[in-house]
N, C-alpha and C positions, 0 to 999 in steps of 0.2 A: 314524531318517532321517539319512543322512550330512550332515555340515556342508557348506553351500553355499559354494564359494569366491567371495569378493567381488572386484569390480573395484576397482583403486586401494586396496588394503587399508591403505596408509599414511595415507589421508585419512579423517577422520570428517567427513562433510558437514554435520553439525549444529554442530560446534564449531571446526573448523580454518579458518584463513584459506587461501583457495585463489586466489592471484593470477591464475592462468591458467584460471579456471573455464570460460570459453567453449571453450577449446581441449580441456579434458578432456571436457566435455559433448558436443562435436562427435565426439570419438573414441567415446564411449559410444553416442551416437545412431546412428552408422554401423554399429556392431557389434551393438547390442542394442535391441530395442523396449522391453524391460524389463530393467534392469541391476541385479544385486544389489550393494549398496554398504553401507558402514558409516554408521550414523546413531545418535548417542548410544550408541555402543559395541556396537550390535546390528546384525544384518543387516536391511536394508530394501530394498524393490523400487522402483527409480526408473523411472517411465514417461517415456520420453525424446522420443517423436515426437508430432507435432501431432494426427494423426487418432486415434491410440490414446488420447491424453490428453483430447481433446475428448469422446470417447465415455465415458471414465472419469468425467469431471466430471458427465456426465448420468446416470450409473448409480449412484443412491443406494442400491441394494440390494447391489451388490458392494463398493462403497467408501462406506458411509454416513458422512455428515458427522458425525453425532452420535457415532459410535464413536471418531473421531479427537479431536474437541474435548472429549469427556468425559474424555479422558486428558491433553490438552495445554492446555486453557484453563479448563474448568469449575472446577477447584480454586481459581482466582483470579477469573475473570470471572463465575462462576455459570452458570446454565443459560440461555445465550444461544440465539438462533434457530439458530446453527450446531450446537448440541447437540441439536436437535430433529429429528424426522422425522414423516411422515404428517400426520394432522389437527392435531397440536400445532404443527408447523411452519407449516402453512397458516394457522392462526388467528393466530399471533404475527406472521408475516410480513405478513399482511393488515392487522393493526392498525398495525404499524410503518410499512408502506408508506403507509397513509392519513395518518400523521403527516408523512411526506415529501410532503405535498400539493404540486401544481404551483405554486400561488400562493406558498407559502413559498419555494420554490426560485427562482422567477423574480422575485419582488418583494423579499422580505425579504433574501435572500442577495445578489442582484445589486446591491442598494443599497450594500453595503459592500465588495465584492470589490475594485473599483478604488481607492476611497479608501484602503483599508488598504495596498495596494501602493505608492501614492504616499507615504503617511506613512513607510513603511519606507525608501524611497529618500531622502526628505528627511532622515531620521535618519542614513543613510549619508553624505550630503553635508555634514551639519552639522559645523562645526569643521574641515573639510578646507581646506587652503590650497595655493597654488602651482599650477602648470599641470596637475598630475596627482594624482588621488586614489587611494586603495587601500581594499580591503575584503575580507573573507572572506564570500562569498555564503552559505555554509552557516550561520554563526553570526549574521550580520547581516540575512539576508533569508529564505532558504528555511525554516529552522526557525521563525523568528518569524512568518512569514506563515501557515504551516500551523496553528500553535497559536492565533494570533489569530483566524483564520477560524472554527475549530471552537468556540472560546469565544464568539465573537459569534453563531454559529449557535444555540448553546444559551443565549445571553444570560447567561453567568456574570458575577457581579460582578467588579470589578477584583481580580485575584489575581496574586501574585508569579509571574513567568514561570518561574523556576527550579523552583518548587514544581510547577507544572503539567507542566513537562517531566519532572520526576522521576516523577510519576505515570504520564504517558504512556509513557515508556520502561519503567518498572517493570512495568506491566500486561502487556506482551508479553514479559517476560523469564523467564517460566515455560516450560519447566523448567530453563532455564540458571541462574537465581538464584531458587530457590523462596522463600526467606525474604524477599528484597527484593520479589518480586512480591506476596506475601501482605501485606506491610506497605503497599505502594502501594495495593492493593485496599481494605484497611481504611480508610486515610486518605481515599481518594477517595470511598468510600461515606459516611463521616462528613460529608464536605464536601457531598455531594449531598442528604442527607436534608432539611435545612431548605429547600433550594431547591425540591425537589419538593413539599413541603407548601405552600409559598408559591404555586407555579404552579397547584396544584389550586384554591386559593382565589382567586387573582388572575391568571388566564391572560393572556399577551400574545401576540405574533405569532411568537415564537421556537419552535424545535423542542422544547425541553424542555417548554414549555407544551402543545404538540401531543401529545407523548407522555403527559403527565399527564392529558389530558382527552379524547383520541380515544376514540370509541365506535362500534362497528359491531354492529347488531342486539342491543343491550343488553350487549355484551361490552366490557370495558375492560382495559387492562394493569394488573396488580397492581404494588404498589410494588417488589417484588423483580424483576419482569419489566422494569421501567423501569431499576432499578439495573443489572441484567445487560446490558441493551442498551447503556447508556451506558458500562459498563466495556469493552464491545466497540467501540463507535463512537468514543469519545474517542481511544484510541491509534491506531485504524485511520485516523481522519480527520486525525490529527496526524502520527504517525510515518511511516506509509507515504507520505503526501502529501509531506512534506518530502524524503524520499528520492527520490521521483519527480521533484520539482522540481529537486533537485540533479543528478540524472542527465540531465535535459533540458538544463540549462544547460551541463553538461559536453559533451553532444553537439553543441550548436550552436556553442559556443566552440572546439571542436576541428574543426569543419567550417565554416570561415569563409564558404564560399560560401552555406551555408544562412543564417547570421546576416545576411549582406548581402542576401539575397533577402527576408528578413523585413522589413528596414528599407525596401526598395523596394516591397514588396507585402505589407502586413499581412494580407491575406486568405489568405495561405499558412499562417498560424499554426495553425489547426485540423489541417491535414495534418502539420505538424511535431510537434504534440503526439501525434497518432495514431502516428507513426513512433517517437517517443521511447518511448511506452508499450510498443511491440513490441520495440524494439531493446534496451531496458534497463529493464524494469518493476521496481518496488520489491520485489515478492514473487517471488523467483526460484524458490523451492521451497516447496511446501505439503504439510505432513504429513497423511497419511490412514491408514486402518487397515482391514485385511481381516479381519472377524470369522470368516469361514469360507473354506474352500478355494475358489479361483477360478483359472481359466485365462484369462490376458489376453494378447492378441497372441501366442498360442502358448506362453506361459510359465506354468508352474504356480506359483502363489503360495499357500503354506500358510496356512490359517486361523490368526489370531493374529499375523499379520505386520504390521510397519510398511510403509506404502506412501508413496512420495513422488511428488507431482505435479510433474514437472519443467517448470514453466511457462517459464522462460527458455530451456530447451533446446528445447521445442516451438515457441517463437516464433522460433527460428532454424533450423527444419527446412527443409533445402534442397529437399525434395520439395514444399513448399508455397510457399516464398519464394525468389525469384530473388536470388542473391548475398546470402544472409541476414545476413552479418556487416556488410554495407554499410549505412550510415545514409542512407536515401533517402526523403525525404518524398513523392516523386513515384511511388513504387512502386504498382503496380496492386493488389497483394494487400492487402486492407483488414482482414481478420479476424485477431484475435489473442486470446490467452487470459489476458491480465494481470488482467482483472476476473472470471475464471471463466466458467462456462457452465452453463446449466440452472437448476434451482430455487434454487441458491445464488449466482446472479450478484450481484455487489456492488451494494448499494443506493446507495452513495455515488459510483458511477462518474461521474454527471453533474457532481456538485460537484467531484470531483478534476480532471476535464477543464477545467472553467471556471477553477479556480485556476491551472492551468498556462497556459491561454490568456491570462488576464489578466496574469499575471506576465511572460510572454514579451513581450506587447505593451507593457507599461509600461516594463520595463527596456530594451527595444530603442529606445524613444522617449527615455527619460531619460538613458541611458548608452550612446549609439549606438556609441562607439568602444571599448567595454569589451573587454579582452583578458586572458588569464591573465598574472599577474605574471611577470616575467622569470625568477625563480628558482623558480617554482612547479613542482610535479610532481604535479598532481591525478590521482586515480585513483578508479574506482568499485570499492568493496570490499563484501565480505559474500558469504555463500553461501546463506543462507535469505532474509534481507532484504538488499537491495543499494542502495548509494548512495554518493556521495563524502562523506568526513568533513570535507574542507575544499575550498574553491574560491577561492584567493587571486587577486584580479583588480586590474587597474589601469584607469583611465579618465580622460579629460580633464575638467577642471572648467569649468563654464560661466563 
C-alpha cells in the first residue's frame, strides 16, 4: 500500500507545540472530514467534524475504547473501564456509577466546593498590601482547587500538594514519559493500598469508601479494579479540571462584557461554563485505534491505524455552531463533545461543571475588578490537552 501523504507534515500533533491550533484545525475541517496527520511519528486519522465525530464516539465497534486505552493507558493505569468492552464494561461501569451515588455528589461534595474556593481566595489575599494585589491564577487557584476537591472527594489524608501533583501529572504522561508515568503509578498505588484496606473496614461518606464497599447483585470491585479506577479518576479529576478552569478564566477575562454580566447576574454562570467547555475544552484530541479496516465519512482507514477524535475541532464546526470561534454564552447551540458521547460519556462531568460554576461565582464576588496584569501575555496552550500555563492577574484589595 503506498504511503499516505499527511497534512501539515511538519507538525506532530502528539508532541509539537501548535500555537495556531484552531486555525490549522479550521483548515483541515473545511477540506477533510478525516485528515491524515502525524501523531507520535506515525500516520493517524483525525476526525474533524461534529456529526462524524459524534457518530464515531458512539461506535464502539469501529473505534473501540479498549483498543486505544490498552495501548495508551493500560501500561500505567491498569485495566480501567476505558479498556473494557461488552459485559465487562457494563459490569464495571455499573459498579462505579453506583459509587457516584447522587447523595454523595449533592451532599458530601457540595458541602466543601464553596468553602475550598473561599479558602484559596483567602490565601491569595493573605499578606498582600497596598491598593492592588497580584496573583497567578493557575498556580494559586485553578491547580490547587482541582487537586483539593478530588482529594476531599476521596478523603485522602493530608498529603503534600507537590507530591499529589507529580502523581496526577505523571499518570497521564504515558507515552510521552513512560518511565516517569510508571514511577508515578507505582508510588500512587503504594499510597492507596492502606487507604483502601481502611475504608473496607471503616467506610465513611467519601467516594473511596463507596468504591471499596459498593455491591450490586453480589458483585463488588476487586482491589485492582479500584486501583485502576483511581489511577484514571485522580488525574482526570485534577489535571483536566484545572486546565478547564484556567481556560474558563482566560475566556471571561478576555471578554470583559461576559465578566461584567456575571457580576450583574450570577444566574448566567452555568451558561458561561457551558460555552467555555465548548470553546476551549481541556481535552482537545482523544486518541483512538481502528483494529480493522473501516470507511468513515467516505475515507478509508486501514486496520491497525491510530485515529484521533478531534474534539476541539468538532466543537468549532461552523456547520453546527454559528460563528464558532466567538465566545458566546448566549448561543442557542447547546450540545458539545467535550465530555464524550455514548457509552463512555465522562462520569465526572457533573462534578467538573460544579467546580467551574462555584469557582466563577466565588472569584467574581471576591475579586470583582480582577484583570490580567499589565505585562501579562496569557495564552491557552497544548495540542492534546489544553489550558493556560499562567494567568497573571491584578485586583483591588478590600
